[in-house]
C-alpha positions in Angstrom: 33.1 81.0 -49.1 36.6 82.0 -50.1 39.1 82.1 -53.0 41.9 84.3 -51.8 43.7 84.7 -55.2 40.5 85.9 -56.8 39.7 88.3 -53.9 43.0 90.2 -54.2 42.7 90.4 -58.0 39.1 91.3 -58.3 38.6 93.2 -55.0 35.9 90.8 -53.9 34.6 90.5 -50.4 36.2 87.1 -49.7 33.4 85.0 -50.8 35.6 83.1 -53.2 33.3 83.9 -56.2 34.2 85.6 -59.5 32.8 89.1 -60.1 30.4 87.6 -62.6 27.0 87.2 -60.9 28.2 88.9 -57.8 24.7 89.6 -56.5 23.7 86.0 -57.0 26.7 84.6 -55.2 26.2 87.1 -52.4 22.7 85.8 -51.9 24.0 82.2 -51.9 26.7 83.2 -49.4 24.1 84.7 -47.1 22.1 81.5 -47.3 25.1 79.3 -46.7 25.9 81.2 -43.6 22.7 80.0 -42.0 22.9 76.2 -42.9 25.6 73.6 -42.6 26.0 73.0 -46.3 29.3 72.8 -48.2 29.6 74.5 -51.5 31.9 74.1 -54.5 31.6 76.1 -57.8 32.9 74.3 -60.8 33.5 75.8 -64.3 33.1 74.1 -67.6 36.5 72.6 -67.3 35.5 70.8 -64.1 37.8 73.0 -62.1 36.9 74.2 -58.7 36.7 78.0 -58.8 35.1 78.7 -55.5 34.3 77.0 -52.2 33.4 77.6 -48.5 34.9 76.4 -45.3 32.1 73.9 -44.7 33.0 72.1 -47.9 36.7 71.8 -46.8 35.7 70.4 -43.4 33.0 68.1 -44.9 35.4 66.6 -47.4 38.3 66.5 -44.9 40.7 68.4 -47.2 44.2 69.3 -46.0 44.5 72.4 -48.3 42.3 74.7 -50.4 40.6 73.0 -53.3 40.7 75.9 -55.7 42.2 75.3 -59.2 41.9 71.5 -59.0 39.6 69.2 -60.8 36.6 68.4 -58.8 37.1 64.6 -59.2 40.4 64.9 -57.5 39.1 67.0 -54.7 36.3 64.7 -53.7 38.3 61.4 -53.7 36.5 58.1 -54.5 33.2 59.9 -55.1 34.8 62.1 -57.8 33.6 59.9 -60.6 30.0 60.2 -59.5 30.3 64.0 -59.0 32.2 64.6 -62.3 29.4 62.7 -64.1 26.8 64.8 -62.3 28.6 68.1 -63.2 28.8 67.1 -66.8 25.1 66.2 -66.9 24.1 69.4 -65.3 26.2 71.5 -67.9 24.7 69.4 -70.7 21.1 69.4 -69.6 20.8 72.5 -67.5 19.0 70.4 -64.9 19.5 69.9 -61.2 21.1 66.5 -60.3 20.6 65.1 -56.8 22.1 61.9 -55.2 23.7 60.4 -52.1 27.1 59.0 -52.1 29.6 57.9 -49.4 32.9 59.6 -48.8 36.2 57.9 -48.3 35.3 57.6 -44.6 32.1 55.8 -45.5 30.2 58.9 -44.3 27.2 59.5 -46.6 26.6 62.9 -48.0 23.8 64.3 -50.0 24.9 66.1 -53.2 22.9 68.6 -55.3 24.4 69.9 -58.6 22.7 72.9 -60.1 23.7 75.1 -63.1 24.5 78.7 -62.2 25.2 80.8 -65.3 28.3 79.5 -67.0 29.2 77.3 -63.9 27.6 74.7 -61.7 27.3 74.8 -57.9 27.7 71.6 -55.9 25.8 71.8 -52.5 26.9 69.0 -50.1 25.3 68.1 -46.8 26.2 65.4 -44.2 23.2 63.0 -44.0 24.8 60.3 -41.8 22.5 60.8 -38.9 19.5 60.7 -41.2 20.7 57.5 -42.8 21.4 56.0 -39.4 18.0 57.0 -38.2 16.4 55.5 -41.3 18.4 52.3 -40.9 17.4 52.2 -37.2 13.8 52.7 -38.1 14.0 49.8 -40.6 15.6 47.6 -38.0 13.1 48.7 -35.4 10.4 47.8 -37.8 11.8 44.4 -38.4 12.1 43.9 -34.6 8.5 45.0 -34.1 7.3 42.5 -36.7 9.1 39.7 -34.9 7.7 40.5 -31.5 5.1 38.2 -30.0 3.6 41.2 -28.3 1.4 43.5 -30.4 2.5 47.1 -31.1 0.2 49.8 -32.4 0.0 53.6 -32.7 -3.1 55.8 -32.4 -3.6 59.4 -33.2 -5.1 61.8 -30.8 -8.6 60.8 -32.0 -7.9 57.2 -31.2 -7.6 56.2 -34.8 -5.3 53.3 -35.5 -2.4 54.5 -37.6 -0.1 51.4 -37.5 0.1 47.9 -36.2 2.7 45.1 -36.3 2.1 41.5 -37.4 1.5 40.3 -33.8 -1.6 42.6 -33.6 -3.1 40.8 -36.6 -2.3 37.4 -35.1 -3.7 38.3 -31.7 -7.0 39.9 -33.0 -7.5 37.9 -36.2 -8.0 41.1 -38.3 -6.0 42.0 -41.4 -3.7 45.0 -41.2 -5.9 46.8 -43.8 -8.9 46.3 -41.6 -7.2 47.8 -38.6 -5.2 50.8 -39.9 -7.6 53.8 -40.3 -10.2 52.3 -38.0 -11.2 53.6 -34.6 -9.8 51.8 -31.5 -13.3 51.0 -30.5 -13.2 48.3 -33.1 -11.1 46.3 -30.6 -11.7 47.9 -27.2 -14.8 49.0 -25.4 -15.6 52.6 -24.7 -14.8 52.1 -21.0 -11.4 50.9 -21.8 -10.7 53.8 -24.1 -11.9 56.3 -21.5 -9.8 54.6 -18.8 -6.7 54.8 -21.1 -7.4 58.5 -21.8 -7.7 59.2 -18.1 -4.4 57.4 -17.4 -2.6 59.4 -20.1 -3.8 62.7 -18.6 -2.7 61.6 -15.2 0.7 60.6 -16.5 1.2 64.0 -17.9 0.4 65.5 -14.6 2.7 63.1 -12.7 5.5 63.5 -15.2 5.5 59.7 -15.9 6.1 58.2 -19.3 4.3 54.8 -19.5 0.9 53.6 -18.3 -0.5 50.1 -18.0 -4.0 48.7 -18.0 -5.5 45.2 -18.0 -8.6 44.8 -20.1 -10.1 42.8 -22.9 -10.3 43.2 -26.7 -12.7 41.8 -29.2 -11.2 39.4 -31.7 -12.4 39.0 -35.3 -14.3 35.8 -34.0 -16.1 37.9 -31.5 -14.3 36.4 -28.5 -13.1 38.5 -25.5 -9.3 38.2 -25.2 -7.7 39.2 -21.9 -4.7 41.6 -22.5 -2.2 43.8 -20.7 -1.4 47.1 -22.5 1.6 49.3 -21.8 1.2 52.7 -23.6 2.6 56.2 -23.8 2.3 59.4 -25.9 5.2 60.2 -28.3 5.7 63.5 -30.1 7.4 63.4 -33.5 9.7 66.1 -35.0 6.8 67.3 -37.1 4.9 68.1 -34.0 2.5 65.2 -34.5 1.6 63.2 -31.4 0.9 59.5 -31.4 -0.3 57.1 -28.7 2.0 54.1 -28.9 1.0 50.9 -27.1 2.3 47.3 -26.6 -0.3 44.6 -26.2 0.4 41.3 -24.4 -2.0 38.4 -24.7 -2.8 37.3 -21.1 -4.6 34.1 -22.2 -1.6 32.0 -21.4 -0.8 33.8 -18.2 -4.4 33.4 -17.0 -4.3 29.8 -18.1 -1.0 29.3 -16.3 -2.4 31.0 -13.2 -5.5 28.7 -13.3 -3.2 25.7 -13.7 -1.1 26.9 -10.8 -4.2 27.5 -8.7 -5.5 24.0 -9.5 -2.1 22.5 -8.8 -2.0 24.3 -5.4 -5.5 23.1 -4.6 -4.5 19.6 -5.7 -1.6 19.5 -3.3 -4.0 19.9 -0.5 -6.3 17.3 -1.9 -3.4 14.9 -2.2 -2.6 15.5 1.4 -6.1 14.5 2.4 -6.2 11.4 0.3 -6.2 8.3 2.6 -6.3 5.5 0.1 -4.6 4.7 -3.2 -7.9 4.8 -5.0 -8.5 8.4 -3.7 -5.0 9.4 -4.9 -5.7 8.1 -8.4 -9.1 9.8 -8.5 -7.5 13.1 -7.5 -5.0 12.7 -10.3 -7.8 12.2 -12.8 -9.9 15.2 -11.4 -6.9 17.6 -11.4 -5.7 16.6 -14.9 -9.2 16.9 -16.5 -9.9 20.1 -14.6 -6.7 21.8 -16.0 -7.2 20.2 -19.5 -10.9 19.4 -19.9 -10.4 17.9 -23.4 -7.5 15.6 -22.3 -7.6 11.8 -22.4 -6.3 10.5 -19.1 -5.7 7.0 -17.7 -4.0 6.3 -14.4 -2.4 2.8 -14.0 -1.4 1.0 -10.9 1.3 -1.7 -10.9 0.0 -5.1 -10.0 2.9 -6.9 -8.4 1.1 -10.2 -8.4 0.1 -10.3 -12.1 3.1 -8.1 -13.2 0.8 -5.8 -15.3 -0.3 -2.2 -15.2 -3.9 -2.2 -14.1 -6.0 0.8 -15.1 -7.6 2.4 -12.0 -9.4 5.5 -13.3 -9.8 7.0 -16.8 -11.5 10.1 -18.3 -13.4 7.8 -20.7 -13.9 4.1 -20.9 -11.5 2.1 -18.8 -8.9 0.3 -21.0 -7.6 -3.2 -20.3 -4.4 -4.0 -18.4 -1.1 -3.2 -20.0 1.8 -5.7 -19.8 5.3 -6.2 -21.3 5.4 -5.2 -25.0 3.0 -2.3 -24.7 4.1 1.3 -24.9 2.7 2.1 -21.5 4.7 -0.7 -20.0 7.9 0.4 -21.6 7.5 3.9 -20.4 6.7 2.6 -17.0 10.0 0.8 -17.0 12.2 3.6 -18.5 10.4 6.5 -16.9 11.0 5.5 -13.3 13.9 6.9 -11.3 16.5 4.3 -10.6 14.9 1.6 -12.8 17.0 -1.0 -14.5 15.3 -3.3 -17.0 15.8 -6.9 -15.8 16.3 -9.9 -18.0 12.9 -11.1 -16.9 10.6 -8.2 -17.5 7.8 -9.8 -15.6 8.3 -7.2 -12.9 10.3 -4.0 -12.9 13.5 -3.9 -10.8 14.4 -0.8 -8.8 17.7 0.4 -7.7 18.5 -0.1 -4.0 19.3 3.7 -3.8 16.1 5.7 -4.2 15.3 8.9 -2.3 11.6 8.5 -1.5 11.5 12.1 -0.1 12.1 13.4 -3.6 9.7 11.6 -6.0 10.4 12.1 -9.6 7.1 12.2 -11.5 9.3 12.1 -14.6 7.4 12.8 -17.8 8.2 11.3 -21.2 6.7 12.7 -24.3 6.4 10.4 -27.3 5.4 11.1 -30.9 5.0 7.9 -32.8 5.0 9.3 -36.4 7.7 11.9 -35.8 5.4 14.7 -37.3 4.3 17.9 -35.7 1.0 17.2 -34.0 -1.6 19.4 -32.2 -1.8 16.7 -29.5 0.8 16.0 -26.8 1.1 12.5 -25.6 2.7 12.3 -22.2 3.7 9.4 -19.9 4.3 10.5 -16.3 6.0 8.0 -14.1 4.5 7.3 -10.7 7.6 5.5 -9.6 7.0 1.9 -8.5 3.3 2.7 -8.0 2.3 3.0 -11.6 2.0 5.4 -14.5 -0.1 8.4 -15.7 -1.0 8.6 -19.4 -2.2 12.0 -20.7 -3.2 12.9 -24.2 -3.6 16.7 -24.3 -5.0 18.4 -27.5 -4.3 22.0 -28.5 -0.9 22.0 -26.9 0.4 25.0 -29.0 -1.7 27.3 -26.8 -0.5 25.8 -23.5 2.8 26.7 -21.9 4.6 24.4 -19.4 2.3 21.4 -20.1 5.1 19.0 -19.4 6.1 20.8 -16.2 2.5 20.9 -15.0 1.9 17.2 -15.6 5.2 16.4 -13.9 4.1 18.4 -10.9 0.8 16.4 -10.7 2.7 13.2 -11.0 5.2 14.2 -8.4 2.4 15.1 -6.0 0.7 11.8 -6.7 4.0 9.9 -6.0 4.4 11.7 -2.7 0.8 10.9 -1.8 1.0 7.3 -2.8 4.2 6.9 -0.8 2.5 8.5 2.2 -0.6 6.3 1.8 1.6 3.2 1.5 3.5 4.2 4.7 0.4 5.1 6.6 -1.3 1.9 5.5 1.7 -0.1 6.7 1.7 1.8 9.9 -2.0 1.3 10.3 -1.6 -2.4 9.6 1.2 -2.6 12.1 -0.9 -0.7 14.6 -3.9 -2.9 14.0 -1.7 -6.0 14.3 -0.3 -4.7 17.6 -3.8 -3.9 18.8 -5.0 -7.3 17.7 -1.9 -8.9 19.4 -2.7 -7.1 22.6 -6.3 -8.1 22.3 -5.2 -11.7 21.7 -2.9 -11.6 24.6 -5.6 -10.3 26.8 -8.0 -12.9 25.5 -5.4 -15.6 26.0 -4.9 -14.4 29.6 -8.7 -14.6 30.1 -8.8 -18.0 28.5 -5.9 -19.3 30.6 -7.6 -18.0 33.7 -10.7 -19.8 32.6 -8.8 -23.0 32.0 -7.2 -22.8 35.4 -10.6 -22.3 37.1 -12.1 -25.2 35.2 -9.1 -27.4 36.1 -9.5 -26.4 39.7 -13.2 -27.3 39.6 -12.4 -30.7 38.0 -9.9 -31.5 40.8 -12.6 -30.8 43.4 -15.4 -32.7 41.6 -16.2 -36.1 42.9 -19.2 -37.0 40.7 -20.1 -36.6 37.0 -22.8 -34.2 38.0 -20.3 -32.0 39.8 -18.0 -32.0 36.7 -20.9 -31.1 34.4 -22.2 -28.3 36.7 -18.8 -26.7 37.3 -17.7 -26.8 33.6 -20.9 -25.5 32.2 -21.2 -22.7 34.7 -17.6 -21.5 34.2 -17.8 -21.7 30.4 -21.0 -19.6 30.3 -19.1 -16.9 32.3 -16.7 -16.6 29.4 -17.9 -14.0 26.9 -19.6 -14.6 24.5 -20.7 -18.1 25.4 -24.4 -17.9 26.1 -25.4 -21.5 26.8 -23.6 -24.8 27.6 -24.8 -28.3 28.3 -23.2 -31.7 28.9 -24.9 -34.9 27.8 -23.7 -38.3 29.1 -23.6 -41.3 26.7 -26.3 -43.8 27.4 -25.2 -47.1 28.9 -26.9 -48.8 26.0 -28.1 -47.5 22.7 -25.7 -44.7 22.0 -28.1 -41.9 23.1 -27.4 -38.9 25.3 -28.7 -38.1 28.8 -28.7 -34.5 29.9 -26.4 -34.2 32.9 -25.8 -30.4 33.3 -26.5 -27.1 31.6 -26.0 -23.4 32.3 -26.9 -20.1 30.7 -29.9 -19.0 28.6 -31.5 -22.1 27.1 -34.4 -20.3 25.6 -36.2 -23.6 25.2 -33.7 -24.8 22.6 -33.2 -28.2 24.1 -36.9 -28.8 24.1 -36.9 -28.8 20.3 -34.4 -31.7 20.1 -34.9 -35.5 20.4 -32.2 -36.7 22.6 -33.1 -40.4 22.4 -33.2 -40.8 18.7 -30.2 -42.7 17.4 -31.3 -43.8 14.0 -31.1 -41.7 10.8 -34.2 -39.7 10.1 -35.6 -37.6 7.3 -37.1 -35.2 9.8 -35.0 -32.1 9.7 -35.7 -31.4 13.3 -34.2 -34.8 14.4 -31.4 -34.6 16.9 -29.1 -36.4 14.5 -28.7 -33.2 12.4 -27.6 -31.1 15.4 -23.8 -30.6 16.0 -24.0 -32.5 19.3 -25.2 -35.6 17.6 -22.7 -35.2 14.8 -19.8 -34.9 17.3 -21.0 -38.0 19.1 -21.3 -40.1 16.0 -18.0 -39.0 14.4 -16.1 -38.8 17.7 -14.7 -35.4 16.5 -15.2 -31.8 17.5 -17.8 -30.0 15.4 -17.7 -26.2 14.9 -20.4 -24.3 13.3 -19.0 -20.8 12.5 -22.3 -19.2 11.4 -25.6 -20.7 12.3 -27.4 -18.6 9.7 -25.8 -20.4 6.8 -27.8 -23.1 5.0 -30.9 -22.6 7.0 -33.0 -24.8 4.8 -30.8 -27.8 5.3 -31.5 -28.2 9.0 -34.3 -26.9 11.2 -32.1 -26.8 14.3 -30.4 -23.8 12.8 -33.7 -21.8 12.8 -34.3 -22.8 16.4 -30.8 -21.8 17.3 -31.2 -18.4 15.6 -34.5 -17.8 17.4 -32.7 -18.4 20.7 -30.0 -15.9 19.7 -27.3 -18.4 18.9 -24.9 -17.5 16.1 -22.1 -20.1 16.5 -21.9 -23.6 18.0 -19.1 -26.0 19.2 -19.7 -29.6 20.2 -16.8 -31.4 21.9 -16.9 -35.2 22.3 -15.5 -36.3 25.7 -13.5 -39.5 25.3 -10.6 -41.1 27.2 -8.7 -43.7 25.3 -11.5 -45.5 23.5 -14.2 -44.9 26.0 -16.8 -42.2 25.2 -18.4 -40.4 28.1 -20.6 -37.9 26.3 -20.6 -34.5 24.5 -20.1 -30.9 25.8 -21.9 -28.4 23.6 -21.5 -24.6 23.7 -23.5 -21.9 22.0 -22.4 -18.2 21.4 -24.2 -15.1 20.3 -21.4 -14.1 17.9 -20.3 -15.5 14.5 -17.0 -17.3 14.6 -16.6 -17.4 18.4 -15.1 -20.9 18.4 -12.7 -20.3 15.5 -9.0 -19.9 16.2 -7.3 -20.2 19.6 -10.5 -20.2 21.7 -11.8 -23.2 19.9 -8.4 -25.0 20.2 -8.2 -24.3 23.9 -11.8 -25.7 24.3 -10.9 -28.8 22.4 -7.9 -29.4 24.6 -10.1 -28.7 27.6 -12.4 -31.5 26.4 -9.5 -34.0 26.8 -8.9 -32.7 30.3 -12.6 -33.1 31.2 -12.6 -36.6 29.9 -9.6 -37.5 31.9 -11.2 -36.1 35.0 -14.4 -38.1 34.3 -12.3 -41.3 33.8 -10.6 -40.7 37.2 -14.1 -40.3 38.9 -15.4 -43.4 37.2 -12.4 -45.4 38.3 -12.8 -44.3 41.9 -16.5 -45.1 41.6 -15.7 -48.6 40.4 -13.5 -49.2 43.4 -16.3 -48.0 45.8 -19.0 -50.0 44.1 -20.6 -52.6 46.3 -22.0 -54.5 43.3 -20.0 -55.5 40.3 -19.8 -57.7 37.2 -17.0 -60.2 36.8 -16.0 -60.9 33.2 -13.7 -63.4 31.7 -12.2 -62.2 28.4 -10.1 -63.7 25.7 -8.3 -61.1 23.6 -6.6 -61.8 20.3 -3.7 -59.3 20.2 -0.6 -60.6 18.5 1.0 -57.2 18.4 0.5 -56.4 22.0 3.7 -56.0 24.0 2.8 -58.7 26.6 2.0 -61.2 23.9 5.3 -60.4 22.1 7.1 -60.9 25.4 5.5 -64.3 26.0 6.3 -65.3 22.5 10.0 -64.3 22.9 10.2 -66.2 26.2 8.4 -69.3 24.8 6.4 -69.5 28.0 3.1 -68.0 29.3 3.5 -65.1 31.7 1.2 -63.9 34.5 0.8 -60.2 35.1 0.5 -59.4 38.8 -0.2 -55.7 38.1 0.8 -52.6 36.2 1.5 -49.0 37.3 1.2 -46.3 34.5 4.0 -43.7 34.6 4.5 -40.3 33.1 5.7 -40.1 29.5 3.4 -42.9 28.3 5.4 -45.5 30.1 4.4 -48.4 32.5 5.9 -50.6 35.2 4.8 -54.2 34.6 5.2 -56.8 37.4 5.4 -60.3 35.8 5.4 -63.8 37.3 7.2 -66.2 34.9 9.1 -69.5 35.2 11.9 -68.3 33.0 14.5 -65.5 33.2 13.2 -62.2 31.6 16.6 -60.4 31.6 17.1 -61.2 27.9 13.7 -59.5 27.0 15.2 -56.0 27.2 17.3 -56.8 24.1 14.9 -59.0 22.1 11.4 -57.4 22.6 10.8 -53.9 21.3 9.4 -51.6 24.0 11.0 -53.3 27.0 13.4 -50.7 28.4 14.7 -52.4 31.5 14.3 -55.6 33.6 14.8 -56.0 37.4 14.5 -59.3 39.4 12.7 -58.7 42.6 14.0 -61.8 44.6 17.7 -61.6 44.0 17.5 -64.4 41.4 15.7 -67.1 43.4 12.1 -66.4 42.6 9.8 -65.9 39.5 8.8 -62.2 40.0 10.3 -59.6 37.7 9.8 -55.8 37.3 9.7 -54.5 33.7 9.9 -50.9 32.6 8.1 -50.7 29.2 7.3 -47.9 26.7 3.6 -47.5 25.9 0.4 -48.7 27.5 -0.3 -52.4 28.0 -3.5 -54.4 27.8 -3.8 -54.3 31.6 -3.5 -50.5 31.5 -6.3 -50.1 29.0 -8.6 -52.4 30.9 -8.1 -50.3 34.0 -8.6 -47.1 31.9 -12.0 -48.4 30.9 -13.0 -48.8 34.5 -12.1 -52.4 35.1 -10.3 -53.9 38.0 -7.9 -56.6 36.7 -8.1 -59.7 38.9 -5.8 -61.8 36.7 -4.1 -61.6 33.3 -2.1 -64.3 31.5 -0.3 -63.7 28.2 0.6 -66.4 25.8 2.4 -66.3 22.4 -0.8 -65.4 20.6 -3.4 -64.0 23.0 -4.4 -62.9 26.4 -6.8 -64.3 29.0 -8.1 -61.9 31.6 -10.5 -61.8 34.5 -11.8 -58.3 35.4 -14.5 -56.8 37.5 -16.7 -53.8 36.5 -19.1 -51.7 38.5 -22.6 -52.2 37.5 -22.7 -48.6 36.3 -20.3 -49.4 33.5 -21.9 -50.7 30.3 -20.5 -54.1 29.6 -21.4 -53.7 25.9 -19.6 -50.4 25.6 -16.6 -51.8 27.5 -16.3 -54.8 25.2 -16.9 -52.7 22.0 -14.1 -50.2 23.1 -11.7 -53.1 23.5 -12.8 -54.7 20.2 -12.0 -51.4 18.4 -8.4 -51.5 19.8 -7.5 -55.2 19.3 -8.1 -57.9 16.6 -10.8 -59.7 18.5 -12.4 -59.7 22.0 -14.4 -62.7 23.2 -16.6 -62.4 26.4 -16.4 -66.0 27.7 -18.4 -65.5 30.9 -20.2 -63.0 33.1 -21.0 -63.2 36.8 -22.7 -60.7 39.0 -21.5 -60.3 42.6 -21.3 -58.1 45.7 -18.1 -56.5 46.9 -16.8 -58.0 50.1 -16.4 -55.8 53.2 -12.7 -55.9 53.2 -12.5 -54.7 49.6 -15.0 -52.0 50.2 -13.1 -50.9 53.1 -9.8 -50.7 51.2 -11.1 -48.9 48.3 -13.7 -46.6 49.7 -11.8 -45.4 52.8 -8.3 -45.1 51.4 -8.2 -44.8 47.6 -10.6 -41.8 47.7 -8.2 -40.0 50.1 -5.0 -40.6 48.2 -3.7 -38.4 45.4 -2.8 -39.9 42.1 0.9 -39.7 43.0 0.4 -41.2 46.4 -1.7 -44.0 45.0 1.0 -44.7 42.4 3.7 -44.8 45.1 1.7 -47.3 47.3 0.8 -49.5 44.4 4.3 -49.6 43.0 5.7 -50.4 46.5 3.2 -53.2 47.0 3.7 -54.8 43.6 7.5 -54.5 43.9 7.5 -56.4 47.3 8.5 -53.5 49.4 6.0 -54.6 52.2 7.1 -58.3 52.1 9.4 -59.8 54.6 12.1 -60.0 53.8 11.7 -57.1 51.3 12.3 -57.9 47.6 12.7 -54.2 46.8 14.2 -51.4 48.8 12.8 -47.9 48.9 15.6 -46.7 46.7 14.8 -49.3 44.1 11.1 -48.4 44.1 11.9 -44.7 43.8 14.2 -45.4 40.9 11.5 -47.4 39.1 9.1 -44.5 39.5 11.7 -42.0 38.4 11.7 -40.0 41.6 14.1 -39.5 44.5 14.0 -41.8 47.6 13.0 -38.9 49.9 10.1 -38.1 47.6 9.0 -41.7 47.6 9.3 -41.9 51.4 7.1 -38.8 51.8 4.4 -40.2 49.5 4.6 -43.6 51.3 4.4 -42.1 54.8 1.5 -39.9 53.9 -0.4 -42.8 52.4 0.3 -45.0 55.5 -1.0 -42.2 57.8 -4.2 -42.0 55.8 -4.6 -45.8 55.9 -4.1 -46.0 59.7 -6.4 -43.0 60.2 -9.1 -44.9 58.3 -8.4 -48.1 60.3 -8.3 -46.6 63.7 -10.8 -43.8 63.2 -8.3 -41.0 63.8 -8.2 -37.6 62.2 -5.9 -37.0 59.3 -4.1 -33.7 59.7 -4.1 -33.2 55.9 -7.9 -33.1 56.0 
């Protein structure tokens, strides 16, 4: 402390104090030398009489303050100091306060009376104030932390806690502070923490960490993570400072993540849409056990969201107007709401490899709720509804639900693609199986057709067909019954396969309705014969009580049946019935091929019967009168105004016929006036009555021949037809007449005469007709009726070939072959073709 003027005058030691109280000031000076305190001595006139260098530096003075009023020396704080000096003089008390300097640096001022003066001791307290401010700020920060902060003394007594500690534990601050740490943590945890602190000291580390549990006020065990260290304060006191972090959410998040990872593998294993939806429900309710969950699938047919699985009772479908439906529309990637909301429309651009699983959260009342209502889009597949309570304690709920939904979308897309691929694979397999089956069936048909060509009798036809069809898997038994000549019954001709005594249970001869369930009339064979339609029984085991034949069939091992009526034109030959050991064998293409095969078999039988009628040595001659105003020959006679006599007809391909007519008038105009007449050709150059007509469709003469008759004469008038025909005795006259009667308006049998075939006729038919092919027979008959063999010829080979629709070389080949066979039969030679 110095006051140079006073020192020279009074001979002081340079302390700046007056001689009065020298000892006292000396002691003060010695004290001030040891501390950083500024000192001013002020007399009763508030004038600075002494000071030290620290005061000058602290106040930032440019010159010495001696002799000036103290209020002017200390600047803006002068008023406060002047008031404190006055108070100290007046009361004789010490006055203490803090005040900022002009530089906003706080100082601590102590004013104390010293004799007839006062001393002002000033000390810079900026660091202390800053520290105090920092402590207050730190305190506020600690109180805002979610993590708990505490301090313990060396005896593990809690000395302070922040608000987070009380929130985490449920205890009040007053309950915790002053209590032992064992109130929250177990002894093992405390011992472990003490060991870690000792180890940290040895390692020179600062902070330790331990995961353990603490007991809450409710008695629950709460998982925590604690970071702690030992802090030594300036007073020498040591405190253990720790930061507690509640691990409940982390553990729950880890559990959620673990379940989601497991669910990803479960979604990968899901092979049906139902399994995917069930996985969604299982995962969601495992993560949030109290959640209300419903998974909806979009029904494209009904245009509604159909609930598939739910955590509770399954709700009803949701359609337009419902919240679930609206969120399904708006929550889907690339969705635009169409004018007609009967079905959601999707954008053409949608990356299926990145499913959205978009989640929409909705609060209907706008208030804060403890329940989260989430709608997770499953893209075009559907929607996931989740109502999760207690959401304040769950982090990333929305993200977790979104991940579940995204996994579900990926799985549903994969299942859809795999299902489509599986369907395509099954379709391809089925197609290959069908092609193989068709190949087998076509091979079967070819073998049957070959057998029909080689067969000369009805027995041979039946034996060959039944044997070949039984070879076709899974046909087990086949039989062919021929229609009785009279009475409409069936006569067993051929059978093949495992009968098992089945036919013995049936009455073949019964033709009248019967109440007996075992009667033959109830069996498919009888039904096919009566209805003249194919009968297919897909499953014999159905409706067992309605017909006893079903029980008999099942005992024999039959599961499906097909009965095929064999008819050509209007003539019924019988029924071919097949039995299989599988349900549905005759459905589909196999049954269709067999039905077509039935027509082929009937055609073959007709050809055999026709040849047999030509060979027959005994016959029946019939005179018939047929009312057929719509028949082509009657319409032709009506158009000509004259009766016409038919010399013969030759059926052609394409349902056409060549008709050879003997008439007294010119027929050339018929082609333009009579429908069905395509062309007219005179056979005599215009001088005779014979004419060749090419007509569309079958004539009465063709149908008579089809039913096994040989037409001896046929005359057509403007209203009817008179015909004389011969039939083999093997053909039922009654059936023959009934077949014609079904075709035309009325058929009258005017006479019947039995006779024997003359030798010449027998020779011609038996020796030649049997040897000729159908095409050869057609060529010879056409040439004969066209006058090719007459002299002079009325038709050339070229004209006959043109009428048949073939080339002349082809006609010549057929004719020469037929002539060789004829001469071979006449002269007993050997036919090279045989």
